[in-house]
GULUMMI-545317 format. One record per residue (C-alpha): x, y, z; residue in one letter. Coordinates in steps of 0.25 Angstrom, whole numbers. Example, Ala and Ser with C-alpha at 12.3 -4.5 7.8 and 13.67 -1.06 7.14 Angstrom:
      c1      c2      c3   residu
      49     -18      31        a
      55      -4      29        s
// end
This chain:
      c1      c2      c3   residu
     305     118     446        x
     300     120     460        x
     297     106     463        x
     312     103     463        x
     323     109     472        x
     329     121     465        x
     343     121     469        x
     348     108     462        x
     340     110     449        x
     344     124     449        x
     358     120     450        x
     357     110     439        x
     351     119     429        x
     362     129     432        x
     372     118     430        x
     368     114     416        x
     367     128     412        x
     381     130     416        x
     386     118     409        x
     379     123     396        x
     386     136     397        x
     400     129     398        x
     397     122     385        x
     395     135     376        x
     405     144     381        x
     416     137     372        x
     408     138     359        x
     404     152     362        x
     417     157     363        x
     423     148     353        x
     430     160     344        x
     437     165     357        x
     442     151     360        x
     447     150     345        x
     453     164     345        x
     460     163     359        x
     467     150     356        x
     468     152     341        x
     462     140     337        x
     457     134     324        x
     445     125     322        x
     452     113     324        x
     458     117     337        x
     444     122     341        x
     438     108     339        x
     449     102     347        x
     445     111     358        x
     431     107     357        x
     435      91     357        x
     444      94     369        x
     431      98     376        x
     423      86     371        x
     435      77     375        x
     435      81     389        x
     420      78     390        x
     422      64     384        x
     434      61     394        x
     427      65     406        x
     419      53     409        x
     430      47     418        x
     432      59     425        x
     417      61     427        x
     415      48     432        x
     426      48     442        x
     422      62     448        x
     407      58     449        x
     410      46     456        x
     418      55     467        x
     412      67     467        x
     399      66     462        x
     391      75     452        x
     389      87     462        x
     403      88     466        x
     408      85     451        x
     399      97     446        x
     404     106     455        x
     419     103     453        x
     419     100     438        x
     411     113     437        x
     422     122     443        x
     432     115     436        x
     425     117     423        x
     424     132     426        x
     438     132     428        x
     442     127     416        x
     432     135     408        x
     438     148     414        x
     452     142     412        x
     450     139     396        x
     454     153     390        x
     467     152     397        x
     472     139     392        x
     484     140     384        x
     483     135     369        x
     475     125     362        x
     481     113     372        x
     476     121     384        x
     463     123     378        x
     461     109     374        x
     464     105     388        x
     454     115     394        x
     442     112     385        x
     445      96     388        x
     444      99     403        x
     431     107     401        x
     425      96     393        x
     428      86     404        x
     425      95     416        x
     411     100     410        x
     407      85     406        x
     409      82     421        x
     400      94     423        x
     390      89     414        x
     390      75     421        x
     389      80     435        x
     378      89     432        x
     370      80     424        x
     371      70     436        x
     366      79     445        x
     354      82     435        x
     351      67     435        x
     352      66     450        x
     342      77     451        x
     333      71     442        x
     333      58     450        x
     330      66     463        x
     319      74     457        x
     313      62     449        x
     313      71     437        x
     319      74     423        x
     326      88     422        x
     339      84     413        x
     333      89     400        x
     330     103     406        x
     344     103     414        x
     351     100     400        x
     342     111     394        x
     348     121     403        x
     362     117     398        x
     357     121     385        x
     353     135     392        x
     368     136     398        x
     374     133     384        x
     365     144     376        x
     366     155     387        x
     382     153     388        x
     383     154     373        x
     375     167     373        x
     383     173     384        x
     396     168     378        x
     392     175     365        x
     389     188     372        x
     403     187     380        x
     410     185     368        x
     403     197     360        x
     407     206     372        x
     421     202     371        x
     422     194     384        x
     435     187     384        x
     434     172     384        x
     442     170     396        x
     433     179     405        x
     421     171     398        x
     426     158     402        x
     430     161     416        x
     415     167     418        x
     410     154     412        x
     419     145     421        x
     416     153     434        x
     401     153     431        x
     400     138     427        x
     409     134     439        x
     400     141     449        x
     388     136     443        x
     392     122     444        x
     396     123     458        x
     382     130     461        x
     375     118     454        x
     384     108     462        x
     382     115     475        x
     366     115     472        x
     364     100     468        x
     359      90     478        x
     368      79     483        x
     366      66     477        x
     368      55     488        x
     373      44     478        x
     381      54     469        x
     394      47     472        x
     389      33     469        x
     390      33     455        x
     405      28     454        x
     401      16     445        x
     389      14     436        x
     377       7     443        x
     378      -9     440        x
     364      -9     433        x
     368       1     422        x
     374      -6     411        x
     386      -1     403        x
     376       0     390        x
     368      10     397        x
     381      19     399        x
     385      17     385        x
     370      18     379        x
     368      31     386        x
     382      36     383        x
     379      34     368        x
     365      40     369        x
     371      53     375        x
     383      54     366        x
     374      52     354        x
     365      64     359        x
     378      72     361        x
     382      70     347        x
     369      74     342        x
     367      87     350        x
     382      91     347        x
     379      88     334        x
     367      96     332        x
     374     108     339        x
     386     108     331        x
     381     104     317        x
     366     111     316        x
     371     124     312        x
     381     119     303        x
     371     110     296        x
     362     122     293        x
     372     131     288        x
     381     123     280        x
     371     112     275        x
     358     119     274        x
     365     134     272        x
     358     140     282        x
     362     155     287        x
     370     157     300        x
     357     161     307        x
     349     150     303        x
     360     139     305        x
     363     143     319        x
     348     140     322        x
     350     126     321        x
     358     125     333        x
     348     134     340        x
     336     124     336        x
     344     112     340        x
     348     118     354        x
     336     125     357        x
     327     112     355        x
     337     104     363        x
     335     115     375        x
     321     115     374        x
     320      99     372        x
     329      98     385        x
     319     107     393        x
     307      97     390        x
     315      84     388        x
     312      81     403        x
     298      80     402        x
     298      72     389        x
     308      62     395        x
     300      60     408        x
     287      58     399        x
     293      49     388        x
     306      43     393        x
     320      47     390        x
     322      35     380        x
     310      39     371        x
     313      54     372        x
     327      53     368        x
     324      42     357        x
     313      50     351        x
     321      63     351        x
     333      56     344        x
     323      51     333        x
     318      66     331        x
     332      70     330        x
     336      59     320        x
     324      62     312        x
     326      77     312        x
     341      77     308        x
     338      68     296        x
     327      76     291        x
     336      89     292        x
     346      82     285        x
     338      77     275        x
     330      90     271        x
     340     100     273        x
     332     111     277        x
     334     122     287        x
     321     122     293        x
     322     107     295        x
     335     107     300        x
     331     117     311        x
     320     109     315        x
     328      97     315        x
     338     103     324        x
     327     108     334        x
     322      93     333        x
     335      87     336        x
     337      97     348        x
     322      92     355        x
     326      77     351        x
     339      77     358        x
     335      86     370        x
     332      75     379        x
     344      66     376        x
     355      72     385        x
     346      74     397        x
     340      60     397        x
     354      54     396        x
     360      62     408        x
     348      59     415        x
     349      45     413        x
     363      42     416        x
     362      52     428        x
     353      41     434        x
     363      31     432        x
     375      38     439        x
     386      48     437        x
     395      39     429        x
     385      36     419        x
     383      51     417        x
     398      53     416        x
     399      42     405        x
     387      48     397        x
     393      62     397        x
     406      57     392        x
     399      49     381        x
     391      62     378        x
     405      70     377        x
     410      60     368        x
     398      62     359        x
     400      77     360        x
     416      75     355        x
     413      64     344        x
     401      70     338        x
     406      82     332        x
     417      73     326        x
     408      64     319        x
     398      75     314        x
     410      84     309        x
     415      72     301        x
     401      69     296        x
     399      84     293        x
     412      85     285        x
     411      71     277        x
     397      70     275        x
     388      83     277        x
     380      91     288        x
     369      83     284        x
     376      71     288        x
     378      77     302        x
     363      77     303        x
     362      63     299        x
     372      60     308        x
     365      67     319        x
     352      60     316        x
     360      46     317        x
     366      51     330        x
     350      53     334        x
     346      40     330        x
     358      35     339        x
     351      43     351        x
     338      37     349        x
     343      22     349        x
     351      25     361        x
     340      31     368        x
     336      16     372        x
     347      17     383        x
     337      27     391        x
     331      16     400        x
     328      15     414        x
     339      25     419        x
     333      36     410        x
     318      32     412        x
     317      32     427        x
     303      37     431        x
     302      53     431        x
     287      57     437        x
     282      67     425        x
     278      75     437        x
     292      80     440        x
     296      83     424        x
     292      97     427        x
     301     104     439        x
// end
């Protein structure tokens, strides 16, 4: 990485790690949340729904803030606000207070994600290289490290309030550090409206592509273990490996996706990866074998790995408003996908869930056609390896 100025790149890496860390705290301490507020399963579902709804409704806020503050200032201020909300969540009164807190967290951290991805896209353009895949891989690093640390703290009896306060303080400080070490973009505030040459169809098409990839990613994370344990009767130790296969392959794929995208083009990589995912899930549903399912989940992780980084890189080149819009569509996919898959699991079967996810993979392959000139701006091969 020595060929690049280390300050901004190091800042981006830390920013993505911190963003990933936020995502796993809530799930890792779920039993304490349920006990602290006396929640049943339905109420816990509404808590998760509130966080997702905040992300969906963040688009107009993100659009307005990006146009007036720019992504560096937005990252610093939203990062600070997000840390404050995280620290305050354990003190919120009753279920209504918790719903408001999770809604605010979802909205704020959707904005943090928009801001840091915009900065990452700007960095790629300045350096004439691709880095988005590796940056998104560090998000998974933060997610895994945070989940591991959260489990240790829970086992040691560290209280939820102290844990959330420490995480809130840490991520707020990291995002302030990130913003302070990023290079200012001269035209950062000039994206109040979409450029006239960008058609609405590109916004909608890219949004559908990203939303579909989020449905597939969240579906794999939410149903892989359930499929192995309930449909294939695998033991708890084996069932948990399904998610590990998928997540590990996803992180590995993102580490190497930048080079593949540079060599073969974003459209080809996303389309072929989605086709591989569709075939793998279909075979897993047809054959009903634990080893086949494990290999299929790993294949889906590799096949899906490039989709989100390519989308963020592409829409970041269009402008901040496009990034905010596509991020909102992704949040909508994350909100509606579990509802759809839950109905399929209840009224059809878990095999039906895999078939549905295979169909979503086919949709991703079809929608990869929107990855045209903006995503395929020439990138010298010599700059692929920093």
